[in-house]
N, C-alpha and C positions, 0 to 999 in steps of 0.2 A: 261272664256277664258281658264283657266287651264284644265277644263273638256274637252273642245274641243280638246286641244292639246294632252291630255292623250288618248282620244278616237282615234284621228288621228294616234298617235304612235302605239296604240294597233292594229288598223286596218292595218297599214303598216307592223307590225311584223307578223300578221296572213297571209297577202298576201305574204310576203317574204318566210315564212315557207312553204306555199302552192307551190310556184314556185320551191323551193329547193326540195320538195317532189316529184315533177314531172320530175325533171331533171335526167339525167343518169350519171353514173360514169363508169370507165373502167370495173368494175366487176358487175355493176347493170344496168338495163335498165329502161327507163321510161315506163309508162303504154302504151303510143302510140307505142313505139318500141316493147313491148311485144306482142301487138295485131298484128302489122305488121309481126313480126317473126312467130307468130302463123299461119298467112295466108300463108307465104312462106313455112312453114313446111307442111301445108296441101296440097299445090300445088305440092310440091316435092313428097310427099307420093302418091298422085293421079297419077302423071306421072310414078312413079315406078310400081304401081299396073297395070296401063293400058298397060305398055310395055311388050311384050311377053318374052323378054330376062331377065327382072328383076322381074317380078310379083311374081314368086314362091319363091323368096329368102327372107331371114330373114335380112332385112335392116332397121336399126333404123335411124331416121332423127331428128336432133336437130338443132335449129337455134338460134343464138345470134348476134344481131345487124347486120343482113344480112349475116353472115357467117354460112354456113350450114356444119354440120359434119355428114357424113355417117359412121355408124358403123354396125357391125354384120357380117353375113356370106354370101358369094356367092360361087359358085362352080367353076367359071372360071375367067380368066383375062378379057374375053369378057364381062361377066356380070358386073364385077367391072368397067371397062371403060365405059360401057353403063350407069350405074347408075350415075357415076360422070358427064358424059356429060348431061344426063337428068336434073340433079340438076343445073348445070351451066346455062342451057337454060331457067330456070324459072325466070320470072320477079321478081326483088327485091333481087335476090341472088348476093351478092358482091364477095364472094369467097366460095370455097368448100374444106373442109378438108377430107382427105381419111383415115378412120380408119377401112376400110373393111378388112376382112380376108378371104382367100380362103380355103374352106373346101372341100376336095375331097370326093366324094362318100356319101354325106349327108345322 
């Protein structure tokens, strides 16, 4: 009986550590969230490349828990606003942070 109890406790401890390892914290994300964020990042990048206003610009895209941050350089306010709108319109985007800089005469 003691062996069964020990085995059950060991199994419970392993399962608990597995669940904790898959959960997210404010500064870390679970594996599922990382995959979802990777998909969102890819979709935003694709939209930026497809769009004639934003395709030639140096825009970096990072996603963390559904929040997309755009950084890099654009040449006009129009390109900045278009990039932000394209990102907002992608499924899975909860919010967009603007870290874009306007660089005249690239």
